[in-house]
C-alpha positions as CSV (number, residue, x, y, z in Angstrom):
1,M,-37.6,-18.3,-7.0
2,P,-34.4,-19.2,-4.7
3,S,-34.8,-22.1,-2.6
4,S,-35.1,-22.4,1.1
5,P,-32.6,-21.9,2.8
6,C,-31.6,-19.1,0.7
7,T,-28.3,-17.1,0.6
8,F,-29.1,-13.2,0.4
9,I,-26.0,-11.4,-1.5
10,F,-26.0,-7.7,-1.1
11,D,-23.9,-4.7,-2.6
12,L,-22.3,-2.2,-0.4
13,D,-22.3,1.3,-2.1
14,N,-26.1,2.8,-2.4
15,V,-27.6,-0.6,-1.1
16,L,-26.4,-0.9,2.5
17,F,-24.7,2.8,2.7
18,D,-25.3,6.1,0.7
19,Y,-22.3,6.8,-1.2
20,D,-21.8,10.4,-2.3
21,L,-18.7,10.5,-4.5
22,A,-19.3,14.3,-4.9
23,A,-18.5,14.6,-1.1
24,R,-15.4,12.6,-1.6
25,L,-14.1,14.6,-4.3
26,E,-14.6,17.7,-2.0
27,H,-12.7,16.3,0.8
28,L,-9.7,15.3,-1.5
29,S,-9.9,18.7,-3.1
30,H,-9.6,20.3,0.6
31,L,-6.7,18.2,1.2
32,T,-4.8,18.7,-2.3
33,G,-5.9,22.2,-3.6
34,L,-7.1,20.2,-6.7
35,S,-10.6,21.0,-8.2
36,P,-12.8,18.1,-7.6
37,Q,-13.2,17.9,-11.6
38,A,-9.6,17.5,-12.0
39,I,-9.3,14.6,-9.5
40,R,-12.6,13.0,-11.0
41,A,-10.6,13.3,-14.4
42,R,-7.5,11.5,-13.2
43,L,-8.8,8.9,-11.1
44,W,-12.5,8.0,-12.2
45,D,-13.0,9.4,-15.5
46,S,-9.6,7.9,-16.7
47,G,-10.7,4.0,-15.8
48,F,-8.0,3.9,-12.9
49,E,-10.9,3.0,-10.3
50,D,-12.6,0.6,-12.5
51,A,-9.1,-1.4,-13.4
52,A,-8.4,-1.2,-9.3
53,D,-11.9,-2.6,-8.7
54,A,-10.8,-5.5,-11.3
55,G,-7.7,-6.2,-9.5
56,Q,-5.3,-4.7,-11.3
57,W,-3.4,-3.6,-8.3
58,A,-2.8,-6.6,-5.8
59,D,-2.9,-4.6,-2.3
60,G,-3.6,-1.6,-0.6
61,Q,-0.2,-0.4,-0.9
62,S,0.2,-0.6,-4.6
63,Y,-3.0,0.6,-5.4
64,L,-2.5,3.8,-3.2
65,A,1.0,4.4,-4.8
66,E,-0.9,4.5,-8.3
67,F,-3.5,6.6,-6.9
68,V,-1.1,9.2,-5.6
69,R,0.9,9.2,-8.8
70,R,-2.4,9.7,-10.8
71,L,-3.4,12.3,-8.4
72,G,-0.3,14.1,-8.6
73,H,-0.2,15.3,-4.9
74,P,0.9,13.5,-1.8
75,L,-1.5,11.7,0.2
76,S,-1.5,9.3,3.0
77,R,-3.5,6.0,3.9
78,E,-5.1,7.7,6.6
79,Q,-6.3,10.9,4.5
80,W,-7.6,8.1,1.9
81,I,-9.5,6.1,4.3
82,E,-11.0,9.4,5.8
83,A,-12.1,10.6,2.5
84,R,-13.7,7.3,1.5
85,R,-15.4,7.3,5.3
86,V,-16.8,10.9,4.8
87,S,-18.6,9.7,1.3
88,M,-20.4,6.9,3.2
89,T,-23.5,6.9,5.4
90,P,-25.2,4.2,6.7
91,R,-28.8,3.2,6.0
92,P,-30.3,1.5,9.2
93,E,-33.1,0.4,7.8
94,M,-31.1,-1.9,5.6
95,L,-28.7,-2.9,8.0
96,A,-31.6,-3.7,10.0
97,L,-33.0,-6.0,7.1
98,V,-29.8,-7.6,6.7
99,E,-29.9,-8.8,10.5
100,R,-33.4,-10.0,10.3
101,L,-32.8,-12.2,6.8
102,K,-30.2,-14.2,8.9
103,S,-32.9,-15.8,10.3
104,A,-34.4,-17.0,6.9
105,G,-30.7,-17.9,5.7
106,E,-27.1,-16.5,5.4
107,V,-26.1,-13.2,4.0
108,A,-23.0,-12.1,2.1
109,L,-21.8,-9.2,0.6
110,L,-20.2,-8.6,-3.0
111,T,-18.9,-5.4,-3.9
112,N,-16.7,-3.9,-6.9
113,N,-14.3,-2.2,-4.7
114,V,-10.5,-1.7,-4.4
115,P,-8.0,-3.3,-2.2
116,L,-7.5,-0.5,0.2
117,L,-11.2,-0.4,1.0
118,A,-11.1,-3.9,1.6
119,E,-8.0,-3.6,4.1
120,A,-9.7,-0.7,5.9
121,L,-13.4,-2.2,6.0
122,A,-13.5,-2.5,9.7
123,D,-12.2,1.3,10.1
124,I,-14.4,2.7,7.4
125,C,-17.7,0.8,7.9
126,P,-17.3,-1.6,10.8
127,E,-21.0,-2.6,10.5
128,V,-20.1,-4.6,7.7
129,P,-17.5,-7.1,9.2
130,E,-20.2,-7.1,12.2
131,L,-23.3,-8.4,9.9
132,F,-21.4,-10.5,7.4
133,G,-18.2,-11.8,9.1
134,A,-16.1,-13.3,6.7
135,R,-18.8,-13.9,3.7
136,V,-17.5,-10.3,2.3
137,F,-16.2,-10.5,-1.3
138,F,-14.5,-8.0,-3.2
139,S,-13.9,-7.7,-6.8
140,C,-10.4,-6.7,-6.4
141,H,-9.7,-10.3,-4.8
142,M,-11.4,-12.0,-7.4
143,R,-10.0,-10.1,-10.3
144,L,-13.6,-10.0,-11.7
145,A,-16.1,-7.2,-11.7
146,K,-19.8,-7.2,-11.8
147,P,-21.5,-7.5,-14.2
148,D,-19.5,-10.7,-15.3
149,P,-21.5,-13.7,-14.4
150,A,-18.3,-15.3,-13.5
151,I,-17.8,-13.4,-10.2
152,Y,-21.5,-14.5,-9.1
153,L,-20.8,-18.1,-9.7
154,A,-17.3,-17.6,-7.9
155,V,-18.9,-16.4,-4.8
156,C,-21.6,-19.1,-5.0
157,R,-18.8,-21.6,-5.0
158,A,-17.0,-20.0,-2.2
159,L,-20.2,-20.2,0.0
160,G,-20.9,-23.9,-1.0
161,R,-24.3,-22.6,-2.6
162,A,-25.9,-23.7,-5.8
163,P,-26.7,-20.4,-8.0
164,G,-30.5,-21.1,-7.7
165,A,-30.3,-20.7,-4.2
166,A,-29.0,-17.2,-4.0
167,L,-30.3,-14.0,-4.2
168,F,-28.4,-11.0,-5.2
169,I,-29.3,-7.4,-4.7
170,D,-27.7,-4.3,-6.3
171,D,-28.6,-0.8,-7.0
172,K,-27.1,-1.1,-10.7
173,A,-29.6,-2.9,-13.0
174,E,-27.0,-4.3,-15.2
175,N,-25.6,-6.1,-12.3
176,A,-28.8,-7.7,-11.2
177,A,-29.2,-8.8,-14.7
178,G,-25.4,-10.4,-14.6
179,A,-26.6,-12.3,-11.5
180,T,-29.4,-13.6,-13.2
181,R,-27.3,-14.8,-16.4
182,A,-25.3,-16.7,-13.8
183,G,-28.4,-18.2,-12.5
184,L,-29.0,-16.5,-8.9
185,A,-32.3,-14.5,-8.5
186,G,-31.2,-10.8,-9.1
187,L,-33.0,-8.1,-7.5
188,H,-32.4,-4.4,-8.8
189,F,-32.7,-2.2,-5.7
190,T,-34.6,0.9,-5.7
191,G,-35.3,1.3,-2.1
192,H,-36.0,-0.3,1.1
193,G,-39.7,-0.5,0.5
194,A,-39.5,-1.8,-2.9
195,L,-37.1,-4.6,-1.7
196,I,-39.3,-6.0,0.8
197,G,-42.1,-5.8,-1.6
198,A,-40.1,-7.9,-3.9
199,L,-39.0,-10.3,-1.2
200,A,-42.7,-10.8,0.0
201,L,-43.5,-11.8,-4.0
202,L,-40.6,-14.4,-3.5
203,G,-42.2,-15.7,-0.2
204,I,-39.4,-14.4,2.0
205,S,-40.6,-12.5,5.0
206,A,-38.7,-9.6,6.1
């Protein structure tokens, strides 16, 4: 059980926002004339996006250049951003929960994601910098990725927080388990109501 005050570390996609990859692929398909299946094969199934999450491309420009090369079709920075934006829908109840938890400790965000999303975060999902300020951590910048326990320890060091005083919440069970291996309290997110119940079991009123 985390000590008090606690640091609450949230994942982004499918925790704070619904993320619809199919909608993103459809949008890219409309822009390029390629099928969603072809786009997925070239960019996701190929391992490119996983490599980008882990920091293989240092910035948004180099990432986008490789994205376009693999896509085989021109795509502007603005078009990439719009395709990402249309795939994301805020979960108001979760954003409100993050705001409430500020009274119980500090909040932070850790996401496996690419440098162009990091650079365009305020344009794509402005709620995130408004809620978390500078306590936003991208795997691509850390050259690590969940569920490697090292990434959670690095976040705790950056926050000046002992792992045992941090709680990590992720929709993927393996990522929550990675946090637990690092000494944090890891919670597998399955929905707002279940999370409220899990927090109550830890003595955290939300």
